[in-house]
DOSE-108843 format. One line per field, with one value per residue (C-alpha): residue number from 1; residue in one letter; x, y, z. Coordinates in steps of 0.001 Angstrom, whole numbers, padded with zeros to 6 digits. Each point is the difference from the previous one (the first is absolute). Layout:
DOSE-108843
k: (NUM; ...)
r: (A; ...)
px: (X; ...)
py: (Y; ...)
pz: (Z; ...)
end
This chain:
DOSE-108843
k: (1; 2; 3; 4; 5; 6; 7; 8; 9; 10; 11; 12; 13; 14; 15; 16; 17; 18; 19; 20; 21; 22; 23; 24; 25; 26; 27; 28; 29; 30; 31; 32; 33; 34; 35; 36; 37; 38; 39; 40; 41; 42; 43; 44; 45; 46; 47; 48; 49; 50; 51; 52; 53; 54; 55; 56; 57; 58; 59; 60; 61; 62; 63; 64; 65; 66; 67; 68; 69; 70; 71; 72; 73; 74; 75; 76; 77; 78; 79; 80; 81; 82; 83; 84; 85; 86; 87; 88)
r: (X; X; X; X; X; X; X; X; X; X; X; X; X; X; X; X; X; X; X; X; X; X; X; X; X; X; X; X; X; X; X; X; X; X; X; X; X; X; X; X; X; X; X; X; X; X; X; X; X; X; X; X; X; X; X; X; X; X; X; X; X; X; X; X; X; X; X; X; X; X; X; X; X; X; X; X; X; X; X; X; X; X; X; X; X; X; X; X)
px: (008743; -000265; -002130; -002557; 000380; -001156; -003017; -001278; 000166; -002083; -002474; -000689; -000448; -002396; -001718; -000308; -000937; -002363; -001427; 003565; 000011; 003230; 002741; 002556; -000823; 002165; 002627; 001303; -000401; 003771; 000650; -002161; 000876; -001235; 000750; -002273; -002774; 000031; 000288; -003487; -001392; 000598; -001195; -002397; -001407; 000367; 001338; 000788; 002669; 002398; 003702; 002135; 003451; 001801; -000685; 003561; -002261; -001609; 003742; 001150; -002641; 000101; 003832; -000523; -003008; 001019; -002766; -002802; 000026; -002178; -001899; -001653; -001179; -002460; -002585; 000524; 003516; -000739; -000218; 002968; 001452; -001732; 001427; 003692; -000125; -001108; 003199; 001737)
py: (019369; -003650; -001141; 003344; -001135; -003758; 001672; 002075; -002821; -002326; 002992; 000959; -004096; -000550; 003138; -001122; -003678; 000622; -003353; -001992; -002614; -002033; 001844; -002092; 002497; 002363; -001769; 001806; 003710; 000925; -000181; -002569; -003118; -003536; 001344; 003077; -001976; -003006; 002576; 001178; -003011; -000745; 003166; 001414; -003328; -002094; -002834; -002527; -001506; 002149; -000515; 003364; -002613; 002844; 002237; 000477; -000208; -003152; -001377; 000945; -001437; -003317; -000387; -000034; -002482; -002650; -002584; 000062; 000265; 002729; -002053; -002057; 003295; 000362; 001280; 002617; 001348; 003304; -000424; -001796; 003332; 001893; -002627; 000236; 004042; -000576; -001783; 003159)
pz: (-006428; -001364; 002747; -000410; -003994; 000719; 002256; -002641; -002548; 002470; 000825; -003666; -000851; 003024; -001300; -003897; 001828; 002897; -000347; -000218; 002962; -001941; 001896; -002101; -002508; 001571; -000599; -003383; 001571; 000395; 004287; 000295; 000885; 001662; 003422; -000268; -001763; 002571; 002571; -000783; -000765; 003463; 001274; -001959; -001459; 003392; -002125; 002508; -001912; -000692; 001463; -000287; -000404; -001678; 002774; 002308; 003064; -000918; -001059; 003123; 001967; -002125; 000189; 004182; -000251; -001934; 001239; -002582; -003546; -001753; -002334; 002848; 001507; -003507; -000185; 002628; -000267; -000076; 003829; 000269; -001833; 002925; 002804; -002161; 000418; 003974; 000272; -000612)
end
């Protein structure tokens, strides 16, 4: 039920602010956190430099691949996220 409520709050917010492109404005909504906002930036806005380092899959893949520093992958960390997901 809490997920449904969060989606309803997000839907209401988007209906009230149809031109808002600043997804960080979603953060005060209960049930919407940084991972959700960053995922929407990565997928919905196609931002190229979003690393979902809080994602469990990304963490697992990073633990297996220790030969790089994510900061060195800027400004293309979104692609790094996709590649790390492919390692699972």
